[in-house]
C-alpha distance (Angstrom), angle and dihedral (degrees) to the residues before:
residue distance angle dihedral
M1 . . .
P2 3.82 . .
K3 3.79 115.4 .
I4 3.80 123.2 -113.8
G5 3.78 103.6 -100.2
M6 3.79 127.7 -134.8
R7 3.79 90.4 -115.8
M8 3.83 89.8 61.6
I9 3.80 91.6 49.4
K10 3.81 92.5 47.9
T11 3.80 90.9 48.4
S12 3.79 91.0 52.8
I13 3.81 91.0 50.3
A14 3.81 91.5 48.7
V15 3.82 91.3 51.4
A16 3.82 90.3 49.7
I17 3.80 91.2 51.6
C18 3.82 91.3 49.9
L19 3.80 90.5 52.2
L20 3.82 90.6 47.5
I21 3.81 90.1 52.9
Y22 3.80 88.1 50.8
L23 3.82 90.3 54.4
L24 3.82 93.1 45.4
R25 3.82 89.0 52.8
G26 3.79 89.3 57.7
K27 3.82 93.2 -103.1
Q28 3.76 92.4 -63.0
G29 3.77 117.1 159.1
V30 3.79 130.1 8.2
P31 3.85 112.1 -64.8
V32 3.79 92.8 -160.2
F33 3.83 89.9 81.5
S34 3.80 95.5 52.9
T35 3.80 93.4 43.7
I36 3.81 93.4 48.3
A37 3.80 90.5 48.7
A38 3.82 90.7 50.0
M39 3.80 91.5 51.4
I40 3.80 94.3 46.7
C41 3.80 94.4 47.6
M42 3.79 99.6 47.2
Q43 3.80 110.4 112.9
P44 3.81 134.4 177.6
Y45 3.82 93.2 -111.7
V46 3.80 136.2 34.7
E47 3.81 92.6 -123.4
N48 3.79 90.3 57.9
S49 3.80 92.1 45.2
K50 3.80 92.2 55.2
S51 3.78 91.6 52.7
V52 3.80 93.3 44.3
A53 3.83 92.1 45.5
F54 3.80 92.1 52.9
N55 3.81 91.0 48.6
R56 3.79 92.2 48.4
I57 3.82 92.1 50.2
I58 3.81 89.3 52.7
G59 3.80 88.3 49.9
T60 3.80 91.6 47.9
L61 3.79 94.1 52.7
T62 3.81 91.7 44.0
G63 3.80 92.1 50.4
A64 3.79 92.0 46.0
A65 3.82 93.2 51.6
M66 3.78 92.3 47.2
G67 3.81 89.9 45.1
I68 3.81 91.9 56.1
L69 3.80 92.5 51.8
V70 3.79 94.1 46.5
S71 3.82 93.4 45.0
Y72 3.79 93.1 54.7
F73 3.80 90.8 45.0
I74 3.82 97.0 51.4
R75 3.82 91.4 46.9
E76 3.78 86.7 70.7
I77 3.83 90.5 59.5
P78 3.81 114.3 89.3
Q79 3.81 115.6 -109.9
K80 3.80 91.0 -118.6
Y81 3.83 86.7 69.0
E82 3.81 92.1 56.3
F83 3.80 92.0 137.7
L84 3.82 89.3 59.2
Q85 3.79 89.2 53.6
Y86 3.80 90.8 54.8
L87 3.78 91.0 45.8
I88 3.81 90.6 54.7
I89 3.81 91.2 47.7
S90 3.81 90.2 51.4
A91 3.79 92.0 48.9
A92 3.82 90.9 48.3
V93 3.80 89.6 64.3
I94 3.82 88.2 72.7
P95 3.84 98.2 60.4
A96 3.80 91.2 39.4
M97 3.81 91.1 56.7
Y98 3.79 93.1 37.9
I99 3.80 91.7 57.1
T100 3.82 89.3 59.6
V101 3.80 88.4 52.1
L102 3.80 90.5 52.4
L103 3.80 88.3 50.0
K104 3.83 88.1 51.4
K105 3.80 89.8 -119.8
T106 3.79 99.9 119.8
G107 3.79 90.1 156.4
A108 3.81 87.6 67.6
S109 3.81 95.3 57.0
A110 3.79 97.4 93.8
M111 3.80 93.0 47.0
A112 3.81 91.0 50.5
G113 3.79 89.5 54.9
V114 3.83 93.1 46.0
V115 3.81 93.6 52.1
L116 3.80 92.3 43.7
L117 3.81 89.8 55.4
G118 3.78 91.3 43.7
V119 3.79 91.2 56.4
T120 3.80 99.4 40.6
L121 3.82 96.4 42.3
S122 3.80 95.8 47.3
T123 3.81 120.2 124.6
G124 3.81 92.5 -101.5
N125 3.84 96.0 -120.8
Y126 3.80 89.5 129.4
P127 3.81 134.8 39.0
P128 3.82 114.0 -90.4
V129 3.81 92.2 -106.6
V130 3.81 91.3 56.1
D131 3.81 91.6 45.4
A132 3.78 90.3 50.2
F133 3.81 91.4 49.8
N134 3.82 92.5 49.0
R135 3.82 94.6 47.8
S136 3.79 91.4 45.5
F137 3.79 92.0 47.8
E138 3.82 92.9 49.3
T139 3.78 92.7 46.5
I140 3.80 93.7 48.0
V141 3.82 89.5 48.7
G142 3.80 88.7 56.8
I143 3.80 91.6 47.3
L144 3.81 93.2 50.3
V145 3.80 92.6 44.9
S146 3.81 89.5 52.7
L147 3.79 91.0 49.5
G148 3.80 92.0 47.9
V149 3.81 94.7 48.7
N150 3.78 91.1 48.5
A151 3.81 91.6 50.2
V152 3.81 92.2 56.5
H153 3.78 113.2 83.2
L154 3.76 137.7 155.0
P155 3.82 114.0 -97.0
R156 3.78 113.3 -95.5
Q157 3.77 129.8 -172.0
K158 3.79 117.4 -142.3
R159 3.78 114.5 -127.9
E160 3.77 97.4 -145.1
E161 3.80 93.4 169.3
F162 3.81 91.2 79.1
F163 3.79 127.9 94.3
F164 3.81 111.3 -164.0
V165 3.80 120.9 -151.4
T166 3.79 122.7 177.6
G167 3.76 135.5 -179.0
F168 3.77 116.4 -122.0
D169 3.80 115.1 -145.8
G170 3.79 108.7 54.3
A171 3.80 92.4 8.9
L172 3.80 115.8 50.2
Y173 3.81 94.0 6.3
D174 3.79 136.8 37.4
E175 3.78 132.9 -177.2
K176 3.82 95.0 -113.9
R177 3.79 103.9 45.2
H178 3.80 98.8 18.0
L179 3.81 113.1 -164.9
T180 3.81 103.7 -19.5
P181 3.83 123.1 -133.2
Y182 3.81 88.0 -120.8
S183 3.81 91.9 56.9
V184 3.81 93.2 45.8
F185 3.82 93.1 47.6
E186 3.81 96.2 46.6
L187 3.79 94.5 43.7
N188 3.80 92.2 49.3
Q189 3.80 89.7 51.5
L190 3.81 89.8 51.7
L191 3.81 92.6 44.9
N192 3.80 90.7 51.9
D193 3.78 87.0 50.4
G194 3.80 91.3 56.4
I195 3.80 104.3 -101.4
K196 3.81 115.6 161.3
F197 3.79 104.7 -125.4
T198 3.78 138.4 147.4
I199 3.80 143.6 160.3
A200 3.81 127.5 -111.9
T201 3.78 110.8 -162.2
E202 3.79 145.1 166.8
R203 3.80 88.5 -133.2
T204 3.76 126.7 95.8
P205 3.82 115.3 -106.7
A206 3.80 88.0 -107.1
T207 3.80 96.2 56.4
L208 3.80 90.4 43.5
M209 3.82 91.6 54.0
S210 3.78 90.4 52.4
E211 3.82 91.1 60.1
I212 3.80 108.9 34.9
G213 3.81 92.7 69.7
G214 3.80 111.7 173.0
L215 3.81 96.4 6.6
H216 3.82 106.1 124.8
L217 3.80 104.3 -152.9
K218 3.80 116.7 -171.1
L219 3.81 101.2 -170.7
P220 3.81 127.0 61.0
V221 3.80 117.0 -91.6
I222 3.79 127.2 -124.8
A223 3.79 108.7 -127.5
M224 3.80 141.6 174.8
D225 3.82 93.5 37.2
G226 3.81 90.8 -54.8
A227 3.80 97.3 -46.1
V228 3.81 94.2 118.6
L229 3.78 141.8 29.0
Y230 3.79 109.4 -147.4
D231 3.80 132.6 -170.4
L232 3.81 106.8 -143.1
N233 3.79 93.0 -167.2
E234 3.80 97.2 49.5
K235 3.84 93.0 33.5
R236 3.79 88.8 -132.4
Y237 3.79 137.4 131.9
L238 3.80 107.5 -124.7
A239 3.81 96.5 -177.1
C240 3.81 137.5 4.7
N241 3.79 128.3 -166.3
G242 3.78 92.6 -157.3
L243 3.78 133.2 169.4
S244 3.79 118.7 -98.3
K245 3.80 118.5 -103.1
E246 3.78 90.8 -117.2
M247 3.79 94.2 51.5
T248 3.80 91.8 44.8
K249 3.79 90.3 53.5
K250 3.82 92.0 49.0
I251 3.80 92.6 50.4
C252 3.81 92.4 47.1
E253 3.80 91.7 50.5
Y254 3.80 92.1 48.0
L255 3.82 94.3 48.6
Q256 3.80 92.4 46.0
E257 3.79 90.9 49.2
K258 3.82 90.3 51.0
D259 3.81 90.0 44.3
F260 3.81 95.1 -121.4
H261 3.79 118.0 149.8
Y262 3.80 118.4 -134.8
F263 3.80 142.1 -178.9
L264 3.81 112.3 -134.8
N265 3.82 116.7 -158.8
V266 3.80 112.5 -150.6
V267 3.81 129.4 -179.7
L268 3.80 109.5 -142.2
Q269 3.82 120.9 172.5
D270 3.81 93.0 -21.8
V271 3.81 92.0 -50.0
L272 3.80 124.4 110.6
L273 3.80 111.1 -135.4
I274 3.81 122.4 -171.5
Y275 3.79 113.4 -153.4
Y276 3.81 121.0 -159.7
R277 3.82 143.0 159.5
D278 3.80 135.6 -158.0
F279 3.81 113.0 -29.0
H280 3.79 120.6 -114.2
N281 3.81 100.5 -165.5
E282 3.76 139.6 24.0
E283 3.83 94.1 -111.2
E284 3.80 90.4 61.9
R285 3.78 89.9 51.8
K286 3.82 91.7 48.5
L287 3.79 90.9 51.7
Y288 3.79 91.0 49.9
E289 3.81 94.0 46.7
R290 3.82 91.2 50.8
A291 3.75 95.7 45.9
R292 3.81 103.4 38.6
K293 3.82 92.8 65.9
S294 3.77 90.7 67.6
P295 3.82 114.2 98.1
Y296 3.80 87.4 -144.0
R297 3.82 96.4 64.1
N298 3.81 126.1 77.7
Y299 3.80 114.6 -160.4
V300 3.80 118.5 -171.2
Y301 3.79 122.9 -169.2
G302 3.79 111.8 -145.9
D303 3.78 144.8 37.3
V304 3.79 123.3 -17.4
P305 3.84 113.4 -108.5
E306 3.78 123.5 -128.0
E307 3.80 91.0 -116.0
G308 3.77 124.1 80.4
I309 3.79 136.7 42.6
P310 3.84 116.6 -77.2
V311 3.79 104.0 -136.3
Y312 3.79 104.4 177.9
F313 3.78 147.5 -26.5
L314 3.79 120.5 -122.4
L315 3.81 119.6 -161.1
V316 3.80 126.5 -178.5
L317 3.81 104.1 -151.5
K318 3.73 144.1 153.2
N319 3.78 110.7 -97.2
E320 3.80 94.4 -107.8
D321 3.82 91.4 50.0
A322 3.81 90.2 49.2
D323 3.80 89.0 52.7
E324 3.79 90.5 51.8
V325 3.81 94.4 48.0
E326 3.79 94.1 47.7
Q327 3.80 93.5 45.4
E328 3.79 94.5 50.2
L329 3.79 95.3 42.8
R330 3.80 90.2 51.8
Q331 3.78 88.0 60.0
M332 3.79 92.2 53.8
E333 3.79 119.2 107.1
G334 3.81 109.3 -94.7
A335 3.81 92.7 19.3
E336 3.80 89.8 133.4
E337 3.81 87.4 82.1
L338 3.82 91.9 60.6
L339 3.79 130.3 95.6
F340 3.82 120.0 -162.8
L341 3.80 121.6 -156.8
R342 3.80 130.2 176.4
D343 3.77 130.0 -157.0
R344 3.81 125.9 -172.9
S345 3.80 98.8 171.8
E346 3.83 93.6 104.1
T347 3.79 102.1 32.0
P348 3.82 138.3 74.3
P349 3.85 114.6 -94.7
D350 3.81 93.4 -97.1
Y351 3.84 93.4 51.8
C352 3.79 134.6 61.3
H353 3.79 141.6 -179.9
L354 3.79 108.9 -112.2
K355 3.81 113.1 -160.3
I356 3.80 123.3 -168.0
Y357 3.81 116.6 -159.5
H358 3.76 139.0 162.3
K359 3.81 110.2 -85.6
N360 3.81 91.5 -111.8
A361 3.80 91.7 58.0
T362 3.80 94.0 107.1
K363 3.76 131.0 122.5
E364 3.78 91.0 -123.1
Y365 3.81 92.8 55.0
M366 3.80 93.1 48.8
V367 3.82 93.1 46.6
R368 3.80 86.9 55.9
R369 3.81 89.2 51.5
L370 3.80 90.9 49.3
L371 3.81 92.8 50.1
E372 3.80 90.2 50.8
S373 3.80 95.3 46.5
V374 3.82 100.9 47.7
S375 3.80 116.0 74.8
G376 3.81 114.3 -114.6
M377 3.81 94.6 12.1
G378 3.80 99.5 97.1
N379 3.81 96.7 94.6
R380 3.79 98.3 39.1
K381 3.78 119.2 128.2
V382 3.79 110.2 -122.9
V383 3.81 119.6 -132.1
A384 3.80 111.4 -170.0
F385 3.80 131.7 -166.2
G386 3.79 120.6 -165.2
S387 3.77 146.3 157.9
N388 3.80 110.9 -171.3
K389 3.78 144.0 40.4
N390 3.81 92.2 -88.0
D391 3.81 87.6 66.0
I392 3.80 96.0 50.6
S393 3.82 100.0 92.2
L394 3.82 91.7 49.1
M395 3.82 93.6 45.0
N396 3.79 92.0 48.2
W397 3.80 92.3 49.6
A398 3.81 97.9 42.6
D399 3.81 122.5 98.5
L400 3.81 89.4 -122.0
S401 3.79 129.3 9.9
Y402 3.79 138.6 -171.8
A403 3.80 130.4 -164.9
T404 3.79 119.8 -151.2
A405 3.79 121.2 -116.2
D406 3.82 92.3 -102.0
A407 3.80 96.6 39.7
T408 3.78 120.8 137.7
P409 3.83 117.1 -94.8
E410 3.82 89.3 -109.4
A411 3.81 92.2 55.9
K412 3.80 92.7 46.1
A413 3.78 90.5 50.7
V414 3.82 94.1 61.3
A415 3.82 97.8 37.5
D416 3.79 123.6 100.6
Y417 3.79 92.5 -143.5
Q418 3.78 140.1 9.8
L419 3.79 122.6 -132.4
R420 3.78 126.4 -135.2
G421 3.76 130.7 -143.4
H422 3.79 130.5 15.4
H423 3.80 116.2 0.6
G424 3.80 104.3 -120.3
D425 3.78 98.5 31.5
G426 3.81 91.2 48.4
V427 3.80 91.0 51.3
V428 3.80 92.6 48.6
R429 3.83 94.2 47.1
T430 3.79 90.0 51.8
I431 3.79 91.3 49.7
L432 3.82 89.3 51.1
H433 3.81 92.4 51.8
L434 3.80 92.5 47.2
Y435 3.80 96.8 43.8
E436 3.82 97.0 43.0
P437 3.81 107.7 22.0
L438 3.79 122.0 176.7
P439 3.83 115.0 -107.8
W440 3.80 93.1 -99.0
E441 3.81 95.7 44.3
K442 3.79 116.5 101.7
I443 3.78 125.9 -153.0
P444 3.81 109.1 -105.3
P445 3.81 112.1 -109.0
R446 3.77 123.7 -119.4
R447 3.78 109.7 -98.8
R448 3.79 101.5 -165.4
K449 3.77 107.6 61.5
E450 3.76 89.1 141.2
K451 3.82 93.0 53.4
G452 3.76 130.7 82.5
E453 3.75 130.7 -16.6
Q454 3.77 118.1 -38.2
K455 3.78 113.3 -118.1
K456 3.76 112.8 -99.1
């Protein structure tokens, strides 16, 4: 079950304070206006509350002014035409809300309408001006209470010694919920606050950019299983663990001799080009048809040029053919520089994607490069989040690691802790607790001192 969020708790406290103020005032006024205003104005962060509070005050004053005018006008209409009075009140909602639009305070529109109705539909015990003042006062009390409650928070100490690295597919992102608004909002708040955070993914930089939407990453991302370090802001490859020209030529000759089709990913002048030839099976064609529609991919039919850095081969093969290719390539001279990875997430059970990288194309290796290249990052403690076997080396090397709830058994085996709940939201909540712990919260200890290589 979802947890009760802090915004719900703060809203409840704000409502209680509004009701207490009502009691302390000798039950004067109508507390429903202050409590509604407190509920509407409560936001996850103080910065948002200030903006919302200002908008709501503008809406309150606009609604009150319009309410006074309408109240005096409808008093001139005989009571037997009561329906006409209500029709005028309903129509008055339009100019009240439209004024907020003209003021470029569209967030105040609803509050303007609420206060207008509060003034015009009052019992009539007081003159319209007094009613307008009372409703405005009560509403502004609720707004200020909401702002005050949101400004009060328990002291937290930022743990700036951490560097957070998370996988993408299966960790921060899933096919059903994608990257949730909660995750994007919280991460952007942390990034604006200076947290050191990045993503390590099997995707190319292009396919990653198409999914992260409004996430404003500051640091370069680790892409293609650790083969490249890419700056999303500069649109530039900072490092590539590519295959040598000689090894690339040997692999191409072998695959052509065996009549296996392949996609070869090459970085050329900060552009990723994917070279291919005639397809040999329907799964290759399906992959191409899915991927070529993306504006972030560049497919080129023909021979690979001498220029550029060959990053990896991608083959779409039946499992037995993949076994044959891997076995024979491992016997090739210089094969110790190769890394073979398989992925069956997008293929039928009898097929797989076989990827051939340089041996240093791992997320762990590229995280080391990133720590060395960014000033002030050398002594950071790495906290890693992962879900599959491609994350294992990084998780095993990191100072602290977490596996997602649906992680593979291999990933869970090397992780210090296992997350609960939805992938991305669970990762982000854990980052929040580690980066800004409460005074009594302790940093979880590493549980696998006997496993893996100790961080150097």
